[in-house]
C-alpha positions in Angstrom: 74.9 9.9 -29.9 75.1 12.9 -27.9 74.3 12.1 -24.5 73.8 16.2 -23.4 71.5 17.9 -24.6 70.2 20.7 -23.5 67.7 23.8 -24.3 67.3 26.9 -22.8 64.1 29.0 -23.7 62.8 32.4 -22.2 59.1 33.6 -22.1 60.4 37.5 -22.1 57.8 40.6 -22.2 57.1 42.1 -25.7 54.1 44.6 -24.5 53.1 45.6 -21.2 49.6 43.3 -20.1 46.7 45.4 -20.8 44.2 46.8 -17.8 40.4 45.1 -18.2 37.6 47.7 -16.2 35.4 49.2 -16.9 35.8 53.1 -19.1 33.5 54.8 -17.2 33.1 57.3 -20.8 33.0 54.9 -23.4 32.0 51.0 -24.1 35.8 49.7 -24.1 36.7 47.9 -21.4 40.4 47.4 -22.4 43.2 50.4 -20.6 47.0 50.8 -21.6 49.6 52.4 -19.3 50.0 56.1 -20.1 53.9 55.4 -18.9 52.9 57.7 -16.2 52.9 58.3 -12.3 50.7 61.2 -10.7 52.5 62.0 -7.4 50.1 64.2 -5.3 51.0 66.2 -2.0 48.7 67.3 0.6 51.4 68.2 3.8 53.2 65.0 4.9 50.2 62.8 3.5 50.9 62.1 -0.4 48.3 59.5 -3.0 50.4 58.2 -5.6 48.4 56.8 -8.7 49.4 54.5 -11.5 48.1 56.7 -14.9 46.3 54.5 -17.4 44.8 55.8 -20.8 41.7 53.9 -22.2 42.4 52.0 -26.1 38.8 53.1 -27.0 39.1 56.9 -26.2 42.2 57.7 -25.0 40.3 59.2 -21.4 43.4 59.0 -18.5 41.9 56.9 -15.2 44.1 56.7 -12.2 44.7 53.6 -10.1 45.5 54.1 -6.7 49.3 53.1 -5.6 49.2 54.6 -2.5 46.4 56.8 -0.6 47.4 59.8 2.4 50.3 57.6 3.1 52.8 60.0 5.0 55.8 60.9 2.8 58.2 59.3 5.9 56.6 56.3 5.0 58.2 56.3 1.7 61.7 55.1 0.6 63.4 58.3 -0.8 64.5 56.3 -4.1 61.3 55.2 -4.4 59.2 59.0 -4.2 62.0 60.0 -6.6 61.1 56.8 -9.1 57.5 57.7 -8.8 57.9 61.2 -9.5 60.5 61.1 -12.4 58.1 58.1 -13.6 60.4 55.6 -13.9 60.0 52.9 -16.6 61.0 50.1 -14.2 58.1 51.2 -11.5 55.5 52.0 -14.0 56.4 48.4 -15.1 56.3 47.3 -11.8 52.9 48.5 -11.1 51.6 47.7 -14.0 52.1 43.7 -13.3 51.7 43.7 -10.2 48.7 41.3 -9.0 47.8 42.5 -6.1 47.9 46.2 -6.8 45.3 44.7 -9.7 43.4 43.1 -6.7 42.9 45.8 -5.1 41.3 47.4 -7.3 39.2 45.0 -8.9 40.4 44.8 -12.4 42.2 41.7 -14.4 45.2 41.6 -16.3 45.4 40.2 -19.6 48.8 39.4 -21.1 47.6 38.2 -24.7 50.0 39.8 -26.9 52.1 40.3 -23.7 55.2 38.1 -24.4 57.6 36.4 -27.0 59.4 33.3 -27.2 62.9 32.7 -27.1 64.6 28.9 -28.1 68.4 29.6 -26.8 68.0 26.1 -28.8 71.8 24.1 -29.9 72.0 22.6 -33.3 71.8 19.4 -32.7 68.8 19.6 -30.4 66.8 20.5 -33.6 66.2 16.9 -34.7 65.4 16.5 -31.1 61.9 14.8 -32.0 64.1 12.0 -34.3 67.3 11.5 -31.8 67.1 8.5 -29.2 69.0 10.7 -26.4 66.3 12.7 -24.8 66.6 16.7 -25.1 66.0 18.5 -21.4 64.7 21.7 -22.6 64.7 24.7 -19.2 62.0 27.6 -19.8 62.5 30.7 -18.1 59.8 33.3 -17.7 60.9 37.0 -17.5 57.8 38.1 -16.2 54.9 36.5 -14.4 52.6 36.2 -17.7 50.5 32.9 -17.1 51.1 31.1 -20.5 49.4 27.5 -21.6 52.3 24.7 -21.5 50.4 23.4 -24.3 51.4 26.8 -26.4 54.6 27.3 -25.3 55.4 23.6 -26.7 53.7 24.4 -30.0 55.7 27.6 -30.3 59.3 26.0 -28.9 58.8 23.3 -31.3 57.0 24.3 -34.2 54.3 21.9 -33.4 50.1 21.5 -34.2 48.3 21.5 -30.7 47.3 18.2 -31.8 51.0 16.8 -32.2 52.2 18.4 -28.8 49.3 16.2 -27.2 49.7 12.6 -29.5 53.7 12.9 -27.5 52.4 14.1 -24.6 50.3 11.3 -24.2 52.9 8.7 -26.2 55.5 10.0 -23.5 57.7 11.4 -25.8 57.2 14.9 -24.2 57.7 14.4 -19.9 56.1 17.7 -18.5 56.0 18.8 -14.6 52.4 20.4 -15.2 49.6 19.4 -17.6 49.8 21.0 -20.8 46.8 22.5 -20.5 47.7 24.7 -17.2 49.2 27.9 -17.0 52.6 28.3 -15.9 54.1 31.5 -14.8 57.4 30.3 -13.2 60.6 28.6 -14.3 60.2 25.0 -15.2 62.1 22.1 -17.0 60.8 19.2 -19.4 62.2 16.7 -21.6 62.0 15.2 -25.0 62.1 11.6 -26.1 63.0 10.5 -28.9 61.5 7.5 -31.0 61.5 4.0 -28.7 61.0 6.2 -25.3 57.3 5.0 -24.6 58.0 1.3 -25.2 60.8 1.6 -22.9 59.0 2.8 -20.3 59.7 5.5 -17.6 
């Protein structure tokens, strides 16, 4: 019986989240990052905007990142990244929750993530092996993902089956299945007899 069973799951980015806010030109509310940042200089003062495209009509809109900021207030490397539309900075700004709050829009993370299950072969029989399997879930982006949905995808089970295993103590979690996780956590899958054994 294997007593050192561990698996690593990773929540990876498959796309950037949509920006949800009304479009002034059409009924659409979904916007996608255009991949561009605009920098406008007026003397020593700068305005920096993240540019979005409406998914409905393709209208370009601007999200203020810096307004009337003195050029000396920005690190030179950061300014160069803005001017060169650095993809990493576009991603950083797009997923920035504080920027979203400041500009009164929300992020829709639907279809922006995928789950990679780096599971050893011996761990695939987790539900039948009496030795516990520890699963470490790592988040590579701050997408709020329902724990139950992660378990369904990772274990290949239905929602009903996942809920039954949690209720029976076979899956032990540090948070509720209905909760949304966005940070690393670990849980344990126990084999037959775990519930009756207690713990």
